[in-house]
N, C-alpha and C positions, 0 to 999 in steps of 0.2 A: 391566184388559182388555188384550189384545194390540193393538198399534197397527195399524190398518188404516183405510181411508177413512171407515168409519162411526164409528170411535172417536177420530179425530184431533181435536185441539182447534181447529186452524186450518182454515177452509174451503179454504184453498189445498191442504192435504194431505188434505182430506176430500171435501167436496161437489164441488170443482172439480179433483180430482186427475187425472182423465182428460184434461182440457184443458191442464194445466200440468206434467204429470209429466216432460216432457223437460227442464224447467229444472233438474232435480236434477243434470244433467251440469255445471252451473256453480255452483250455490248450496248443495248439500248438504255435510254434513261430509265425506263421501267425496270429493266433488269438490275441496274445499279441500286435503285431504291429497294428492290426486293432483297438483294444481298445485304444491304444495310439493315433492313428489318430482321433478317436472319441472324446477323451478328448481335444486334441489340437484344433480341429475345434469348439467344444462347447465353449471353453474358448475364442477363437477369436471372435465368434459371440456374446458372452455375453459381451465382452468389447465394441463391437459396440452398442449393445442394451443399454449400460450404457453411451453412448455418448462420448467415448474416440476418436472415429472416425466414419465415416459413411460408410455403405455398402448398396448396392441396394438389393431389394428383390430377384432379379435374381441371384446375387452373393451368397447370403445366401442359396438359393435353390441349386445352383451348388456345393457349399461346402458340404452341407448335402448329396448330391448325391455322392460326392467323397468318403465319408465314407460308405454309403449304398452299393455302387458298388465296394468297395475296393476288388481288385483281387489278386490272387497269383502273377501275373506279377508285380503288384504294390509293393507287399511285397518283391519280388526278387530285384526290383529296389532299395528299401530302404536298403536291405542287401548288395547290391553292394556298396552303399554309406558308409555303416558301415565298410566295409572292408578297406576303406580309413580313415574315421574319428576315427575308433576304439571306437565309442560311439553310442549305439543303439538309444537313444532318440534324439541325435543331427541329426542323419540320418533322422528321422521322420520330424524334423523341416525343414531340407533342402528340403525334398520331398514336403512339403506343401508350402514352399516359391516358389518352382518351379511351383507348381499348381496355385498359385495366379498369377504368371507371365503369365502362359498359359491362364488364364481367364481374362487377361487384367487389373489386379489389383496389379501390381508389386509394386506400391507406398505404399501398405499396408503390405509388406513383414515383416517388423520389428515388427509388432504387433503379429506375430506368436511367441509363447513361451515368451511373454513379461513379464519380471521380474521373470521368473520361474527358478527353478532348475529341473534336470531330475526326482528327486523323487516326485515332485509335479504331474508329469505325471504318473510315475510308481505306486505311492501310491494312485492314484485314478483309474487308469486302472485296476489294479489287484483286488481291492475291487469290482469294477464293474463286472468284469468277474466272480469273486467269487460269488457275489450276484445272477448273472444270472444262474450259474450252480446249486447253492443251490435251487433257486426257480423253475427252469425249469427241473432239472434232479434229484438232490439228494433227496430233500424232497418229491417230488411225488413218487419216488421209495420206500422210507421208509414208507410213508403213505399207498401206495398200498399194501405193505407187511403186514402192521398192519391190514388193512381191511381184507386181506386173513386170517389172524389169527383169527380175530373176527368171520368171517364166519365159520371157522372150529370149533371154540369154541361153536357156536350155534348148528352146526350140531352134535356135540358130547356131548351136554349138559346133556344127560340122559344116558351116558355110564359109569357105575361104573368100577373102575380100582384099582387094588392093588397098594397102594403107597409104596415107598421105602425110608427109611431114613437110612443113613449109609449103603446103599446097602441091608438092611434087610427088610422083610415084615413089613408094618406099617398100620395104620388106613386107610381104603379104601378112595379113592378120586373119583372125577369125571374127566374123560378125558378132557371134554370141559373146566373145570375150570383150569386145568393145562396149557392149551393153552392160556386161558384168562390172566393168570399171565404174559405171555410174551407180550400180546397185551397191557396190562396196563403199563407195564414197558416202552415199546417203546413210548406210548402216553405221559407219564410223561416227557420223555426226549425231545420229539418234542415240548412240551409246554415250557420247559426250553430254548430250542433252539430259540424259537420265541421271547424271551426277550433280546437276544443278538443283538445289532444293527450292521449294516454294516457301517464302518467308513473309512475315508480317511484322508490323510495329504495334506494340501495345504497352504503353507506359505512362499515360497521363500527359499533361500539357506540354512538358519539355522532356519527356522520356525518363523521369526519375520517380514516378509515383508520388509526387509531392502531396496531392490531396488525399490519396489513399492512406499514406502513412500518417498524415495529420489526423485522420479520422480513426484509424486503427493501427497504432504504432507497433503493436506486438505481432501483427500478421506479416508473414513472409510473402509480400506481394509479388516478388519476382518469381518465386516457386508457383504461386497461384496463377500468374499470367502465363508462365511457361506451360503449365498443365492445361489451362483453358485453350490456348491456341493449338497445342499438340493433340489433346484428347477430344476436344469438342469441335475444332475447326479443321484439324488435319494438316496444319501448316506449322513451320518452325518459327519461334519468336526470335527476332533480332535482340541481342542482349544490351547493346549500347546504341542509343539513337538520340536524335534531337526530337523536335515535335513530330517529325515525319520519318518514315523509313528512308534508308539511304539509296534504295533502288538499284544497288550494285548487282544483285543477283537477278533481278528482273531484267536489267540491261544485258546480263550474260545470256538470258533466254533470247532476247531480241537479236543479239549478235549471232547466236547459234542458228536461229531461224534464217538470218541473213546469209550465213554461210551455206545453208541448205539451198536457199533460193539461188545463190550464185552457182551452185552445182547444177540446179535445174535449168538455169539460163544456159549453161554450157551444153546441157543435153538438148535443149530446144534448138540451139544453133547447129549442133551436129546433125540432128534429125532433119532440119531444114536443108542443110547442105547435101545430105544423102538423097533427099527428094529431088533437089535441083540437079544432082548428078544422075538421076534416073535409076538409082539403086532401089528405090521404092516407088511403087505406084500408090494411089490412094483410092479407097473405096468411094464410089460415087453414090450419093443419095439422090433419089429421084426428086426433081423439082429444084435442087440447089443450083446456084449460079456461081461460077468461079470469077467471072469478070463481066462487067456491064457492057464491055465492048468486044471482048475476045472469047467467043463461045467455047474454044477448045480448052481453056484454062481450068485447072483444078488446083487452086492455091493452097499452100500449107498453112491455112489460117489458124488452126488450133495451136500450132507451135508458135506462131507469131503473136497470137492473143496471150498465150502463156508468158512469153518473154516480156511483153509490154506490162502485164500485171505484176510480174516479178520485179521489174524495174521500179515501178511505183511503190511496191511494198518495201523494197530495200531502201529507197530514199527516205521513207517515213521511219523505218526501223532504225536507220542510222541516226536520225534526229532524236528519236525516243531514247536510244541507248546513250547518246552523248549529252542530252539535256537533263533527263530526269535525275541523274546522280549529282547534279549541281544545284545548290540552293544558296540562299543568303543567310548566314548565321543559323538561327533556329529554324527558319523557313520563310519562303514567300509563296505566292499563289501560282507561280508559273507551273508548278507540278500538277496542280488541279486542272489547269487549262489544257496542258499537254496530254495528261494521262487519259483523259476522256476519249482520246483518239486511238487507243491501242487496238480497237476492233477494226480500224480501217486497213492497216497492212495485213492483218490476219485474213480479212475478207478477200483482199486482192490475192493473197497467197493461196487460199483454198480455191478461189476461182481459177488461178493458174494451174493448180494441180488437176482440177477437173478438165481443163482444156488439154493438158498434157495427156491425160488418160484417154480422152476422146481421140486425140491425134494418133496415139500409139495403136489404138484399136482399128484405125483406118488403114494402117500400113499393109501393103501387099508387096512381098519380096519380088523383085525383078531379077530372077536368077540369070536370065540371058544377058543383061547389062553387066552384072558382076563378073560373069565368065568372060565377056568380051573385053573388059578392061584388063583382066588378068592376062588373057591371051595376047593383048596388045603391048604388054610390058614385060617381056622376057629379061630385060636388063636388071630387074630387081633380084634375079637369081645370082647376080655377080657377087653379092656379099657372101653367099654360101661357097661359091667357087674359090674366092680369094682366101677365105678362112681355112678351107681344107688344104689349099696350097701352102698356107702358113704352117699348118700342122706337118706337112710333108717337107718343110724347110726349102720350099721352092723360092728362088731369088726374086725379090720385089714383086710379089703377086698383086698387091694393091695397085701398083703403078701400071702393071700389065692390063688389069681390068679397067683401070681409069682410062687408059688410051683407047681401049675397045669401046667403052660405053659412052665416051664423050666426043666421038668423031662425027656427031650430028646425023649419023645414019641409024635408021630404026633397027633395033636388035630383035631378031627373031629366033625361034628355036634352031633353025638351020644355021644362022650365022654364029650363034653361041656354040653350037656343037662343032662347027668348023674351027672355031678358036680353040676349043678343048682338044681337038685332034692335033692341032699344031704344037701343043705343049709337049715338052720332053719329060714325060712322066709315064709311070707304069700303066698298062692297059686296064688293070683293075681300078686304078684311081680315076682314069678317064670314064670308065663305066659308072663309077660312083658319082662323079660330077654330072654326068648326063642324066642321072636319075632324078635330079632336082628340077621342078617346074614351078611356075608361079602358083599352081594350084595345090602343091603339096609342101612348098617351102613356107610353112606357117608356124614353125616352132612347136612349142608344147605349152598347153595351159589346161590345168585340171580343174573342172568345176561341174 
């Protein structure tokens, strides 16, 4: 069958194609080839700018246009060459040499890929596309979600809610603060992410500029390469490498994304639980079906979809971060096989974020249920009572409250106040204790 969304093996290119198709600008085979062309051209021009040979302003402009206007047809031509060379980067080199011939600069052909190994191109192209997708797609998606959580936390900053620890009723909390917890956790991880640099390898066949120094022994090739990567490509150069970059910092990115995904999984499960507890209703879209058998159901499918995609993403990110930094001596080809899949976990992650945002927008606060749960759990005020009694040096207040709250009888406002009245304490203290309710015993949180 011809490849199209209905025949794709992966749901990324099938079921979810419409939501993720823009990622092919970074992770498709076409995109990788285009980034390789970009690096090869930038290196060629940088050599000229450093007076290894001369090019005209017109030729420079034409070469830059060759990258900017790089087409599917160009990529297909390179793939056709690769079918002969059985080497993807060499096919790009031949494509650009032919381009120079067409532009009347055939005498400069051998400056294309001068002194380089294929990993000098791969280990700069992939960091470049990775940097672009992180800055233009991933981080904006995470930051937008974090801002949505901040908005919800402010909207719900005055909504008291029964907390649950170990699944049991606990000291009341504020719904907005519970959401703020996730907003802060994500913000902390974004901050950590910002400290991890984007790096690449550029140093010849085994990282020592052997061919470069053989041809031009008086040139400071380390300074040249550092400047090329930093000024022309916008990434940092790893100073000591084998044939390939060590991928440690790329692995750090993967691990950081994995931690954010873990936080989002926690958020999905909490929101799913709140919906199951009826703290939230969900907006119903006309025509949608919650169950094929039970007409009344409105399932929390967006949070479930997000959790599933986050799990797939993290499984792949774990493999990427533990596999890529390991090679055999100077290098083996396992990194080439594995690194082509970096777009898959990012696609699942972005899909999860979209689902999460969709689910959050559907939420309708069920104030009646939140209030009913608080009213049904006056026992949670016992913590406040025993703490004030401690302040007043009342003997064994914890034990007194424990006996009251664990006698298997439902604690009500009336029974709690009867208990307070039985205490041998000042009237003013009794009044203070009676002022606490499950609705106002929510502590303090400023945001």
